[in-house]
PDB file of N, CA, C and O in Angstrom:
ATOM      1  N   MET A   1     147.026 131.385 112.457  1.00  0.00           N
ATOM      2  CA  MET A   1     146.597 131.709 111.108  1.00  0.00           C
ATOM      3  C   MET A   1     147.026 133.146 110.811  1.00  0.00           C
ATOM      4  O   MET A   1     146.800 134.056 111.609  1.00  0.00           O
ATOM      5  N   THR A   2     147.629 133.321 109.689  1.00  0.00           N
ATOM      6  CA  THR A   2     148.065 134.649 109.265  1.00  0.00           C
ATOM      7  C   THR A   2     146.950 135.337 108.480  1.00  0.00           C
ATOM      8  O   THR A   2     145.961 134.706 108.105  1.00  0.00           O
ATOM      9  N   LYS A   3     147.119 136.620 108.239  1.00  0.00           N
ATOM     10  CA  LYS A   3     146.110 137.368 107.494  1.00  0.00           C
ATOM     11  C   LYS A   3     145.889 136.781 106.091  1.00  0.00           C
ATOM     12  O   LYS A   3     144.738 136.616 105.687  1.00  0.00           O
ATOM     13  N   PRO A   4     146.957 136.459 105.331  1.00  0.00           N
ATOM     14  CA  PRO A   4     146.717 135.853 104.018  1.00  0.00           C
ATOM     15  C   PRO A   4     145.980 134.512 104.116  1.00  0.00           C
ATOM     16  O   PRO A   4     145.156 134.199 103.257  1.00  0.00           O
ATOM     17  N   GLU A   5     146.265 133.735 105.135  1.00  0.00           N
ATOM     18  CA  GLU A   5     145.564 132.459 105.323  1.00  0.00           C
ATOM     19  C   GLU A   5     144.097 132.694 105.665  1.00  0.00           C
ATOM     20  O   GLU A   5     143.225 131.954 105.210  1.00  0.00           O
ATOM     21  N   LEU A   6     143.827 133.720 106.463  1.00  0.00           N
ATOM     22  CA  LEU A   6     142.452 134.068 106.812  1.00  0.00           C
ATOM     23  C   LEU A   6     141.693 134.524 105.565  1.00  0.00           C
ATOM     24  O   LEU A   6     140.546 134.130 105.351  1.00  0.00           O
ATOM     25  N   ILE A   7     142.330 135.341 104.759  1.00  0.00           N
ATOM     26  CA  ILE A   7     141.708 135.805 103.513  1.00  0.00           C
ATOM     27  C   ILE A   7     141.396 134.622 102.607  1.00  0.00           C
ATOM     28  O   ILE A   7     140.317 134.557 102.019  1.00  0.00           O
ATOM     29  N   GLU A   8     142.323 133.698 102.492  1.00  0.00           N
ATOM     30  CA  GLU A   8     142.125 132.496 101.666  1.00  0.00           C
ATOM     31  C   GLU A   8     140.949 131.671 102.183  1.00  0.00           C
ATOM     32  O   GLU A   8     140.109 131.231 101.398  1.00  0.00           O
ATOM     33  N   ALA A   9     140.882 131.459 103.504  1.00  0.00           N
ATOM     34  CA  ALA A   9     139.813 130.656 104.089  1.00  0.00           C
ATOM     35  C   ALA A   9     138.448 131.300 103.886  1.00  0.00           C
ATOM     36  O   ALA A   9     137.481 130.613 103.556  1.00  0.00           O
ATOM     37  N   ILE A  10     138.363 132.613 104.079  1.00  0.00           N
ATOM     38  CA  ILE A  10     137.093 133.314 103.889  1.00  0.00           C
ATOM     39  C   ILE A  10     136.698 133.302 102.423  1.00  0.00           C
ATOM     40  O   ILE A  10     135.524 133.136 102.095  1.00  0.00           O
ATOM     41  N   SER A  11     137.671 133.478 101.540  1.00  0.00           N
ATOM     42  CA  SER A  11     137.403 133.473 100.098  1.00  0.00           C
ATOM     43  C   SER A  11     136.821 132.134  99.646  1.00  0.00           C
ATOM     44  O   SER A  11     135.933 132.086  98.795  1.00  0.00           O
ATOM     45  N   LYS A  12     137.334 131.047 100.229  1.00  0.00           N
ATOM     46  CA  LYS A  12     136.832 129.714  99.875  1.00  0.00           C
ATOM     47  C   LYS A  12     135.417 129.479 100.397  1.00  0.00           C
ATOM     48  O   LYS A  12     134.635 128.762  99.773  1.00  0.00           O
ATOM     49  N   LYS A  13     135.083 130.087 101.551  1.00  0.00           N
ATOM     50  CA  LYS A  13     133.763 129.865 102.154  1.00  0.00           C
ATOM     51  C   LYS A  13     132.687 130.757 101.568  1.00  0.00           C
ATOM     52  O   LYS A  13     131.499 130.487 101.746  1.00  0.00           O
ATOM     53  N   THR A  14     133.076 131.814 100.872  1.00  0.00           N
ATOM     54  CA  THR A  14     132.092 132.718 100.294  1.00  0.00           C
ATOM     55  C   THR A  14     132.104 132.576  98.787  1.00  0.00           C
ATOM     56  O   THR A  14     133.157 132.400  98.175  1.00  0.00           O
ATOM     57  N   THR A  15     130.943 132.653  98.205  1.00  0.00           N
ATOM     58  CA  THR A  15     130.862 132.567  96.745  1.00  0.00           C
ATOM     59  C   THR A  15     130.782 133.967  96.166  1.00  0.00           C
ATOM     60  O   THR A  15     130.071 134.826  96.687  1.00  0.00           O
ATOM     61  N   GLY A  16     131.500 134.184  95.111  1.00  0.00           N
ATOM     62  CA  GLY A  16     131.445 135.470  94.431  1.00  0.00           C
ATOM     63  C   GLY A  16     132.365 136.531  94.997  1.00  0.00           C
ATOM     64  O   GLY A  16     132.385 137.652  94.488  1.00  0.00           O
ATOM     65  N   LEU A  17     133.126 136.219  96.032  1.00  0.00           N
ATOM     66  CA  LEU A  17     134.064 137.187  96.587  1.00  0.00           C
ATOM     67  C   LEU A  17     135.490 136.791  96.245  1.00  0.00           C
ATOM     68  O   LEU A  17     135.943 135.687  96.551  1.00  0.00           O
ATOM     69  N   LYS A  18     136.176 137.711  95.610  1.00  0.00           N
ATOM     70  CA  LYS A  18     137.575 137.470  95.287  1.00  0.00           C
ATOM     71  C   LYS A  18     138.426 137.791  96.503  1.00  0.00           C
ATOM     72  O   LYS A  18     137.970 138.458  97.432  1.00  0.00           O
ATOM     73  N   LYS A  19     139.668 137.314  96.493  1.00  0.00           N
ATOM     74  CA  LYS A  19     140.576 137.545  97.623  1.00  0.00           C
ATOM     75  C   LYS A  19     140.775 139.034  97.891  1.00  0.00           C
ATOM     76  O   LYS A  19     140.829 139.453  99.047  1.00  0.00           O
ATOM     77  N   LYS A  20     140.884 139.836  96.831  1.00  0.00           N
ATOM     78  CA  LYS A  20     141.101 141.272  97.029  1.00  0.00           C
ATOM     79  C   LYS A  20     139.883 141.921  97.672  1.00  0.00           C
ATOM     80  O   LYS A  20     140.023 142.880  98.430  1.00  0.00           O
ATOM     81  N   ASP A  21     138.668 141.400  97.373  1.00  0.00           N
ATOM     82  CA  ASP A  21     137.458 141.932  98.002  1.00  0.00           C
ATOM     83  C   ASP A  21     137.412 141.560  99.485  1.00  0.00           C
ATOM     84  O   ASP A  21     137.053 142.381 100.330  1.00  0.00           O
ATOM     85  N   VAL A  22     137.776 140.324  99.788  1.00  0.00           N
ATOM     86  CA  VAL A  22     137.815 139.872 101.175  1.00  0.00           C
ATOM     87  C   VAL A  22     138.840 140.683 101.959  1.00  0.00           C
ATOM     88  O   VAL A  22     138.585 141.078 103.096  1.00  0.00           O
ATOM     89  N   GLU A  23     140.000 140.932 101.353  1.00  0.00           N
ATOM     90  CA  GLU A  23     141.042 141.709 102.015  1.00  0.00           C
ATOM     91  C   GLU A  23     140.557 143.137 102.297  1.00  0.00           C
ATOM     92  O   GLU A  23     140.838 143.687 103.362  1.00  0.00           O
ATOM     93  N   ALA A  24     139.839 143.730 101.357  1.00  0.00           N
ATOM     94  CA  ALA A  24     139.316 145.084 101.551  1.00  0.00           C
ATOM     95  C   ALA A  24     138.317 145.123 102.700  1.00  0.00           C
ATOM     96  O   ALA A  24     138.325 146.061 103.498  1.00  0.00           O
ATOM     97  N   VAL A  25     137.462 144.116 102.789  1.00  0.00           N
ATOM     98  CA  VAL A  25     136.490 144.048 103.876  1.00  0.00           C
ATOM     99  C   VAL A  25     137.206 143.858 105.213  1.00  0.00           C
ATOM    100  O   VAL A  25     136.868 144.520 106.194  1.00  0.00           O
ATOM    101  N   LEU A  26     138.187 142.965 105.260  1.00  0.00           N
ATOM    102  CA  LEU A  26     138.944 142.748 106.500  1.00  0.00           C
ATOM    103  C   LEU A  26     139.680 144.009 106.937  1.00  0.00           C
ATOM    104  O   LEU A  26     139.685 144.347 108.121  1.00  0.00           O
ATOM    105  N   ASP A  27     140.293 144.697 106.000  1.00  0.00           N
ATOM    106  CA  ASP A  27     141.002 145.937 106.329  1.00  0.00           C
ATOM    107  C   ASP A  27     140.036 146.985 106.896  1.00  0.00           C
ATOM    108  O   ASP A  27     140.364 147.678 107.859  1.00  0.00           O
ATOM    109  N   ALA A  28     138.854 147.098 106.299  1.00  0.00           N
ATOM    110  CA  ALA A  28     137.854 148.048 106.797  1.00  0.00           C
ATOM    111  C   ALA A  28     137.367 147.628 108.181  1.00  0.00           C
ATOM    112  O   ALA A  28     137.125 148.480 109.036  1.00  0.00           O
ATOM    113  N   TYR A  29     137.222 146.326 108.407  1.00  0.00           N
ATOM    114  CA  TYR A  29     136.802 145.794 109.707  1.00  0.00           C
ATOM    115  C   TYR A  29     137.834 146.138 110.780  1.00  0.00           C
ATOM    116  O   TYR A  29     137.481 146.633 111.850  1.00  0.00           O
ATOM    117  N   TYR A  30     139.112 145.872 110.490  1.00  0.00           N
ATOM    118  CA  TYR A  30     140.181 146.180 111.450  1.00  0.00           C
ATOM    119  C   TYR A  30     140.244 147.676 111.742  1.00  0.00           C
ATOM    120  O   TYR A  30     140.396 148.088 112.892  1.00  0.00           O
ATOM    121  N   GLU A  31     140.126 148.474 110.700  1.00  0.00           N
ATOM    122  CA  GLU A  31     140.202 149.928 110.849  1.00  0.00           C
ATOM    123  C   GLU A  31     139.041 150.450 111.701  1.00  0.00           C
ATOM    124  O   GLU A  31     139.230 151.322 112.549  1.00  0.00           O
ATOM    125  N   THR A  32     137.852 149.916 111.473  1.00  0.00           N
ATOM    126  CA  THR A  32     136.678 150.338 112.233  1.00  0.00           C
ATOM    127  C   THR A  32     136.813 149.959 113.704  1.00  0.00           C
ATOM    128  O   THR A  32     136.500 150.760 114.585  1.00  0.00           O
ATOM    129  N   ILE A  33     137.274 148.747 113.970  1.00  0.00           N
ATOM    130  CA  ILE A  33     137.480 148.317 115.354  1.00  0.00           C
ATOM    131  C   ILE A  33     138.514 149.210 116.031  1.00  0.00           C
ATOM    132  O   ILE A  33     138.305 149.658 117.159  1.00  0.00           O
ATOM    133  N   THR A  34     139.614 149.467 115.359  1.00  0.00           N
ATOM    134  CA  THR A  34     140.675 150.300 115.921  1.00  0.00           C
ATOM    135  C   THR A  34     140.181 151.701 116.232  1.00  0.00           C
ATOM    136  O   THR A  34     140.437 152.218 117.319  1.00  0.00           O
ATOM    137  N   GLU A  35     139.477 152.322 115.296  1.00  0.00           N
ATOM    138  CA  GLU A  35     138.954 153.674 115.500  1.00  0.00           C
ATOM    139  C   GLU A  35     137.949 153.717 116.648  1.00  0.00           C
ATOM    140  O   GLU A  35     137.969 154.641 117.460  1.00  0.00           O
ATOM    141  N   THR A  36     137.079 152.725 116.711  1.00  0.00           N
ATOM    142  CA  THR A  36     136.063 152.684 117.757  1.00  0.00           C
ATOM    143  C   THR A  36     136.708 152.546 119.137  1.00  0.00           C
ATOM    144  O   THR A  36     136.333 153.250 120.074  1.00  0.00           O
ATOM    145  N   LEU A  37     137.678 151.639 119.256  1.00  0.00           N
ATOM    146  CA  LEU A  37     138.367 151.453 120.533  1.00  0.00           C
ATOM    147  C   LEU A  37     139.204 152.674 120.895  1.00  0.00           C
ATOM    148  O   LEU A  37     139.307 153.020 122.072  1.00  0.00           O
ATOM    149  N   ALA A  38     139.800 153.330 119.908  1.00  0.00           N
ATOM    150  CA  ALA A  38     140.611 154.518 120.153  1.00  0.00           C
ATOM    151  C   ALA A  38     139.766 155.658 120.731  1.00  0.00           C
ATOM    152  O   ALA A  38     140.279 156.510 121.457  1.00  0.00           O
ATOM    153  N   HIS A  39     138.488 155.667 120.410  1.00  0.00           N
ATOM    154  CA  HIS A  39     137.581 156.679 120.952  1.00  0.00           C
ATOM    155  C   HIS A  39     136.994 156.252 122.301  1.00  0.00           C
ATOM    156  O   HIS A  39     136.152 156.951 122.865  1.00  0.00           O
ATOM    157  N   GLY A  40     137.441 155.107 122.812  1.00  0.00           N
ATOM    158  CA  GLY A  40     136.999 154.652 124.134  1.00  0.00           C
ATOM    159  C   GLY A  40     135.698 153.879 124.152  1.00  0.00           C
ATOM    160  O   GLY A  40     135.140 153.629 125.220  1.00  0.00           O
ATOM    161  N   ASN A  41     135.207 153.497 122.984  1.00  0.00           N
ATOM    162  CA  ASN A  41     133.952 152.746 122.905  1.00  0.00           C
ATOM    163  C   ASN A  41     134.215 151.242 122.814  1.00  0.00           C
ATOM    164  O   ASN A  41     135.262 150.807 122.335  1.00  0.00           O
ATOM    165  N   ASN A  42     133.250 150.466 123.280  1.00  0.00           N
ATOM    166  CA  ASN A  42     133.346 149.009 123.208  1.00  0.00           C
ATOM    167  C   ASN A  42     132.679 148.497 121.944  1.00  0.00           C
ATOM    168  O   ASN A  42     131.849 149.179 121.343  1.00  0.00           O
ATOM    169  N   ILE A  43     133.056 147.273 121.543  1.00  0.00           N
ATOM    170  CA  ILE A  43     132.454 146.641 120.372  1.00  0.00           C
ATOM    171  C   ILE A  43     132.011 145.246 120.766  1.00  0.00           C
ATOM    172  O   ILE A  43     132.818 144.446 121.240  1.00  0.00           O
ATOM    173  N   GLY A  44     130.742 144.951 120.573  1.00  0.00           N
ATOM    174  CA  GLY A  44     130.217 143.618 120.841  1.00  0.00           C
ATOM    175  C   GLY A  44     129.776 142.964 119.554  1.00  0.00           C
ATOM    176  O   GLY A  44     128.979 143.528 118.804  1.00  0.00           O
ATOM    177  N   VAL A  45     130.291 141.772 119.295  1.00  0.00           N
ATOM    178  CA  VAL A  45     129.900 141.016 118.108  1.00  0.00           C
ATOM    179  C   VAL A  45     129.161 139.781 118.601  1.00  0.00           C
ATOM    180  O   VAL A  45     129.767 138.873 119.169  1.00  0.00           O
ATOM    181  N   LYS A  46     127.855 139.749 118.382  1.00  0.00           N
ATOM    182  CA  LYS A  46     127.012 138.677 118.905  1.00  0.00           C
ATOM    183  C   LYS A  46     127.538 137.312 118.457  1.00  0.00           C
ATOM    184  O   LYS A  46     127.798 137.091 117.274  1.00  0.00           O
ATOM    185  N   GLY A  47     127.687 136.417 119.404  1.00  0.00           N
ATOM    186  CA  GLY A  47     128.158 135.070 119.119  1.00  0.00           C
ATOM    187  C   GLY A  47     129.672 134.954 119.047  1.00  0.00           C
ATOM    188  O   GLY A  47     130.203 133.847 118.954  1.00  0.00           O
ATOM    189  N   PHE A  48     130.376 136.086 119.088  1.00  0.00           N
ATOM    190  CA  PHE A  48     131.839 136.068 119.012  1.00  0.00           C
ATOM    191  C   PHE A  48     132.458 136.597 120.298  1.00  0.00           C
ATOM    192  O   PHE A  48     133.221 135.890 120.957  1.00  0.00           O
ATOM    193  N   GLY A  49     132.134 137.842 120.662  1.00  0.00           N
ATOM    194  CA  GLY A  49     132.676 138.388 121.892  1.00  0.00           C
ATOM    195  C   GLY A  49     132.653 139.899 121.904  1.00  0.00           C
ATOM    196  O   GLY A  49     132.093 140.545 121.018  1.00  0.00           O
ATOM    197  N   THR A  50     133.288 140.453 122.949  1.00  0.00           N
ATOM    198  CA  THR A  50     133.308 141.899 123.136  1.00  0.00           C
ATOM    199  C   THR A  50     134.734 142.401 123.290  1.00  0.00           C
ATOM    200  O   THR A  50     135.517 141.855 124.068  1.00  0.00           O
ATOM    201  N   PHE A  51     135.063 143.448 122.538  1.00  0.00           N
ATOM    202  CA  PHE A  51     136.324 144.163 122.694  1.00  0.00           C
ATOM    203  C   PHE A  51     136.025 145.385 123.548  1.00  0.00           C
ATOM    204  O   PHE A  51     135.105 146.144 123.246  1.00  0.00           O
ATOM    205  N   ALA A  52     136.800 145.581 124.617  1.00  0.00           N
ATOM    206  CA  ALA A  52     136.556 146.709 125.512  1.00  0.00           C
ATOM    207  C   ALA A  52     137.876 147.362 125.905  1.00  0.00           C
ATOM    208  O   ALA A  52     138.907 146.698 126.015  1.00  0.00           O
ATOM    209  N   VAL A  53     137.822 148.683 126.115  1.00  0.00           N
ATOM    210  CA  VAL A  53     138.985 149.433 126.564  1.00  0.00           C
ATOM    211  C   VAL A  53     138.907 149.554 128.084  1.00  0.00           C
ATOM    212  O   VAL A  53     137.892 149.972 128.640  1.00  0.00           O
ATOM    213  N   HIS A  54     139.998 149.180 128.738  1.00  0.00           N
ATOM    214  CA  HIS A  54     140.084 149.286 130.200  1.00  0.00           C
ATOM    215  C   HIS A  54     141.276 150.144 130.578  1.00  0.00           C
ATOM    216  O   HIS A  54     142.284 150.183 129.873  1.00  0.00           O
ATOM    217  N   GLU A  55     141.143 150.824 131.694  1.00  0.00           N
ATOM    218  CA  GLU A  55     142.224 151.656 132.204  1.00  0.00           C
ATOM    219  C   GLU A  55     143.025 150.824 133.202  1.00  0.00           C
ATOM    220  O   GLU A  55     142.478 150.332 134.190  1.00  0.00           O
ATOM    221  N   ARG A  56     144.311 150.670 132.943  1.00  0.00           N
ATOM    222  CA  ARG A  56     145.196 149.964 133.875  1.00  0.00           C
ATOM    223  C   ARG A  56     145.813 151.015 134.794  1.00  0.00           C
ATOM    224  O   ARG A  56     146.359 152.012 134.322  1.00  0.00           O
ATOM    225  N   LYS A  57     145.726 150.792 136.104  1.00  0.00           N
ATOM    226  CA  LYS A  57     146.233 151.747 137.082  1.00  0.00           C
ATOM    227  C   LYS A  57     147.756 151.811 137.060  1.00  0.00           C
ATOM    228  O   LYS A  57     148.434 150.864 136.661  1.00  0.00           O
ATOM    229  N   ALA A  58     148.266 152.944 137.495  1.00  0.00           N
ATOM    230  CA  ALA A  58     149.716 153.096 137.649  1.00  0.00           C
ATOM    231  C   ALA A  58     150.168 152.236 138.826  1.00  0.00           C
ATOM    232  O   ALA A  58     149.480 152.165 139.844  1.00  0.00           O
ATOM    233  N   THR A  59     151.308 151.592 138.692  1.00  0.00           N
ATOM    234  CA  THR A  59     151.835 150.733 139.752  1.00  0.00           C
ATOM    235  C   THR A  59     153.336 150.940 139.893  1.00  0.00           C
ATOM    236  O   THR A  59     153.973 151.625 139.092  1.00  0.00           O
ATOM    237  N   THR A  60     153.866 150.337 140.916  1.00  0.00           N
ATOM    238  CA  THR A  60     155.305 150.320 141.100  1.00  0.00           C
ATOM    239  C   THR A  60     155.762 148.868 140.946  1.00  0.00           C
ATOM    240  O   THR A  60     155.262 147.979 141.636  1.00  0.00           O
ATOM    241  N   ALA A  61     156.693 148.638 140.058  1.00  0.00           N
ATOM    242  CA  ALA A  61     157.223 147.300 139.806  1.00  0.00           C
ATOM    243  C   ALA A  61     158.665 147.248 140.300  1.00  0.00           C
ATOM    244  O   ALA A  61     159.228 148.251 140.739  1.00  0.00           O
ATOM    245  N   ARG A  62     159.244 146.060 140.216  1.00  0.00           N
ATOM    246  CA  ARG A  62     160.623 145.883 140.658  1.00  0.00           C
ATOM    247  C   ARG A  62     161.392 145.157 139.566  1.00  0.00           C
ATOM    248  O   ARG A  62     160.930 144.148 139.035  1.00  0.00           O
ATOM    249  N   ASN A  63     162.562 145.674 139.237  1.00  0.00           N
ATOM    250  CA  ASN A  63     163.435 145.025 138.273  1.00  0.00           C
ATOM    251  C   ASN A  63     164.017 143.791 138.955  1.00  0.00           C
ATOM    252  O   ASN A  63     164.720 143.936 139.955  1.00  0.00           O
ATOM    253  N   PRO A  64     163.752 142.579 138.454  1.00  0.00           N
ATOM    254  CA  PRO A  64     164.217 141.371 139.130  1.00  0.00           C
ATOM    255  C   PRO A  64     165.747 141.218 139.144  1.00  0.00           C
ATOM    256  O   PRO A  64     166.289 140.525 140.004  1.00  0.00           O
ATOM    257  N   GLN A  65     166.432 141.854 138.208  1.00  0.00           N
ATOM    258  CA  GLN A  65     167.892 141.723 138.160  1.00  0.00           C
ATOM    259  C   GLN A  65     168.580 142.651 139.157  1.00  0.00           C
ATOM    260  O   GLN A  65     169.562 142.272 139.795  1.00  0.00           O
ATOM    261  N   THR A  66     168.063 143.857 139.285  1.00  0.00           N
ATOM    262  CA  THR A  66     168.736 144.838 140.149  1.00  0.00           C
ATOM    263  C   THR A  66     167.982 145.132 141.438  1.00  0.00           C
ATOM    264  O   THR A  66     168.556 145.671 142.384  1.00  0.00           O
ATOM    265  N   GLY A  67     166.712 144.785 141.483  1.00  0.00           N
ATOM    266  CA  GLY A  67     165.901 145.090 142.648  1.00  0.00           C
ATOM    267  C   GLY A  67     165.415 146.526 142.668  1.00  0.00           C
ATOM    268  O   GLY A  67     164.715 146.929 143.597  1.00  0.00           O
ATOM    269  N   GLU A  68     165.774 147.300 141.664  1.00  0.00           N
ATOM    270  CA  GLU A  68     165.390 148.712 141.573  1.00  0.00           C
ATOM    271  C   GLU A  68     163.885 148.843 141.339  1.00  0.00           C
ATOM    272  O   GLU A  68     163.309 148.100 140.544  1.00  0.00           O
ATOM    273  N   LYS A  69     163.254 149.790 142.032  1.00  0.00           N
ATOM    274  CA  LYS A  69     161.826 150.036 141.842  1.00  0.00           C
ATOM    275  C   LYS A  69     161.618 150.888 140.600  1.00  0.00           C
ATOM    276  O   LYS A  69     162.379 151.814 140.321  1.00  0.00           O
ATOM    277  N   ILE A  70     160.563 150.548 139.862  1.00  0.00           N
ATOM    278  CA  ILE A  70     160.248 151.231 138.609  1.00  0.00           C
ATOM    279  C   ILE A  70     158.786 151.651 138.655  1.00  0.00           C
ATOM    280  O   ILE A  70     157.916 150.839 138.971  1.00  0.00           O
ATOM    281  N   ASP A  71     158.513 152.904 138.343  1.00  0.00           N
ATOM    282  CA  ASP A  71     157.137 153.377 138.259  1.00  0.00           C
ATOM    283  C   ASP A  71     156.575 153.026 136.885  1.00  0.00           C
ATOM    284  O   ASP A  71     157.135 153.405 135.857  1.00  0.00           O
ATOM    285  N   VAL A  72     155.461 152.296 136.885  1.00  0.00           N
ATOM    286  CA  VAL A  72     154.788 151.925 135.650  1.00  0.00           C
ATOM    287  C   VAL A  72     153.562 152.824 135.523  1.00  0.00           C
ATOM    288  O   VAL A  72     152.668 152.758 136.366  1.00  0.00           O
ATOM    289  N   PRO A  73     153.501 153.658 134.494  1.00  0.00           N
ATOM    290  CA  PRO A  73     152.389 154.609 134.373  1.00  0.00           C
ATOM    291  C   PRO A  73     151.069 153.918 134.027  1.00  0.00           C
ATOM    292  O   PRO A  73     151.049 152.794 133.526  1.00  0.00           O
ATOM    293  N   ALA A  74     149.982 154.612 134.306  1.00  0.00           N
ATOM    294  CA  ALA A  74     148.658 154.126 133.922  1.00  0.00           C
ATOM    295  C   ALA A  74     148.560 154.131 132.399  1.00  0.00           C
ATOM    296  O   ALA A  74     149.181 154.952 131.725  1.00  0.00           O
ATOM    297  N   LYS A  75     147.779 153.211 131.879  1.00  0.00           N
ATOM    298  CA  LYS A  75     147.569 153.201 130.434  1.00  0.00           C
ATOM    299  C   LYS A  75     146.278 152.479 130.099  1.00  0.00           C
ATOM    300  O   LYS A  75     145.717 151.757 130.923  1.00  0.00           O
ATOM    301  N   LYS A  76     145.824 152.684 128.893  1.00  0.00           N
ATOM    302  CA  LYS A  76     144.624 152.017 128.412  1.00  0.00           C
ATOM    303  C   LYS A  76     145.033 150.730 127.713  1.00  0.00           C
ATOM    304  O   LYS A  76     146.023 150.699 126.983  1.00  0.00           O
ATOM    305  N   VAL A  77     144.258 149.658 127.941  1.00  0.00           N
ATOM    306  CA  VAL A  77     144.521 148.376 127.303  1.00  0.00           C
ATOM    307  C   VAL A  77     143.220 147.836 126.716  1.00  0.00           C
ATOM    308  O   VAL A  77     142.134 148.169 127.189  1.00  0.00           O
ATOM    309  N   VAL A  78     143.333 147.016 125.702  1.00  0.00           N
ATOM    310  CA  VAL A  78     142.171 146.391 125.074  1.00  0.00           C
ATOM    311  C   VAL A  78     142.030 144.985 125.645  1.00  0.00           C
ATOM    312  O   VAL A  78     142.992 144.218 125.696  1.00  0.00           O
ATOM    313  N   LYS A  79     140.816 144.664 126.071  1.00  0.00           N
ATOM    314  CA  LYS A  79     140.525 143.317 126.562  1.00  0.00           C
ATOM    315  C   LYS A  79     139.446 142.703 125.690  1.00  0.00           C
ATOM    316  O   LYS A  79     138.561 143.394 125.186  1.00  0.00           O
ATOM    317  N   PHE A  80     139.538 141.393 125.523  1.00  0.00           N
ATOM    318  CA  PHE A  80     138.540 140.662 124.743  1.00  0.00           C
ATOM    319  C   PHE A  80     137.867 139.646 125.639  1.00  0.00           C
ATOM    320  O   PHE A  80     138.530 138.859 126.314  1.00  0.00           O
ATOM    321  N   SER A  81     136.540 139.668 125.643  1.00  0.00           N
ATOM    322  CA  SER A  81     135.759 138.682 126.388  1.00  0.00           C
ATOM    323  C   SER A  81     134.981 137.851 125.385  1.00  0.00           C
ATOM    324  O   SER A  81     134.091 138.373 124.714  1.00  0.00           O
ATOM    325  N   PRO A  82     135.300 136.564 125.269  1.00  0.00           N
ATOM    326  CA  PRO A  82     134.595 135.738 124.288  1.00  0.00           C
ATOM    327  C   PRO A  82     133.140 135.488 124.683  1.00  0.00           C
ATOM    328  O   PRO A  82     132.807 135.414 125.866  1.00  0.00           O
ATOM    329  N   ALA A  83     132.291 135.362 123.680  1.00  0.00           N
ATOM    330  CA  ALA A  83     130.884 135.037 123.899  1.00  0.00           C
ATOM    331  C   ALA A  83     130.762 133.558 124.262  1.00  0.00           C
ATOM    332  O   ALA A  83     131.681 132.771 124.038  1.00  0.00           O
ATOM    333  N   LYS A  84     129.630 133.205 124.816  1.00  0.00           N
ATOM    334  CA  LYS A  84     129.378 131.827 125.243  1.00  0.00           C
ATOM    335  C   LYS A  84     129.555 130.842 124.076  1.00  0.00           C
ATOM    336  O   LYS A  84     130.149 129.778 124.247  1.00  0.00           O
ATOM    337  N   GLN A  85     129.041 131.198 122.897  1.00  0.00           N
ATOM    338  CA  GLN A  85     129.132 130.313 121.730  1.00  0.00           C
ATOM    339  C   GLN A  85     130.592 130.063 121.352  1.00  0.00           C
ATOM    340  O   GLN A  85     130.954 128.938 121.010  1.00  0.00           O
ATOM    341  N   LEU A  86     131.429 131.092 121.410  1.00  0.00           N
ATOM    342  CA  LEU A  86     132.844 130.940 121.067  1.00  0.00           C
ATOM    343  C   LEU A  86     133.545 130.064 122.095  1.00  0.00           C
ATOM    344  O   LEU A  86     134.336 129.195 121.730  1.00  0.00           O
ATOM    345  N   LYS A  87     133.264 130.284 123.374  1.00  0.00           N
ATOM    346  CA  LYS A  87     133.853 129.465 124.424  1.00  0.00           C
ATOM    347  C   LYS A  87     133.508 127.993 124.233  1.00  0.00           C
ATOM    348  O   LYS A  87     134.369 127.120 124.337  1.00  0.00           O
ATOM    349  N   GLU A  88     132.238 127.736 123.953  1.00  0.00           N
ATOM    350  CA  GLU A  88     131.781 126.354 123.761  1.00  0.00           C
ATOM    351  C   GLU A  88     132.421 125.718 122.536  1.00  0.00           C
ATOM    352  O   GLU A  88     132.762 124.535 122.561  1.00  0.00           O
ATOM    353  N   ALA A  89     132.589 126.484 121.468  1.00  0.00           N
ATOM    354  CA  ALA A  89     133.207 125.954 120.236  1.00  0.00           C
ATOM    355  C   ALA A  89     134.659 125.593 120.476  1.00  0.00           C
ATOM    356  O   ALA A  89     135.146 124.585 119.965  1.00  0.00           O
ATOM    357  N   VAL A  90     135.358 126.419 121.256  1.00  0.00           N
ATOM    358  CA  VAL A  90     136.779 126.173 121.518  1.00  0.00           C
ATOM    359  C   VAL A  90     136.953 124.987 122.466  1.00  0.00           C
ATOM    360  O   VAL A  90     137.860 124.172 122.292  1.00  0.00           O
ATOM    361  N   GLU A  91     136.084 124.897 123.462  1.00  0.00           N
ATOM    362  CA  GLU A  91     136.188 123.803 124.428  1.00  0.00           C
ATOM    363  C   GLU A  91     135.879 122.454 123.790  1.00  0.00           C
ATOM    364  O   GLU A  91     136.325 121.412 124.271  1.00  0.00           O
ATOM    365  N   GLY A  92     135.116 122.483 122.712  1.00  0.00           N
ATOM    366  CA  GLY A  92     134.843 121.267 121.953  1.00  0.00           C
ATOM    367  C   GLY A  92     133.854 120.405 122.605  1.00  0.00           C
ATOM    368  O   GLY A  92     133.522 119.342 122.081  1.00  0.00           O
TER     369      GLY A  92
END
């Protein structure tokens, strides 16, 4: 589902909200999540899941074509853990 499709679906499920209003809310939601994660904080949405920032350790990898060793630096990554309700809904 693309962002315009998501906006359309939410607009149909809510009464009194125009597509531009839904888009503004979604944009603010994305921006808030991004800012919160950028500051190293986690976000938990009850019934949906948790977005968390994890530190990935530095490692040494190997180029499969040349066999050359490559140093992969440490970095922060975002992980999502779905809530029980979301898991159950997806499993059907």
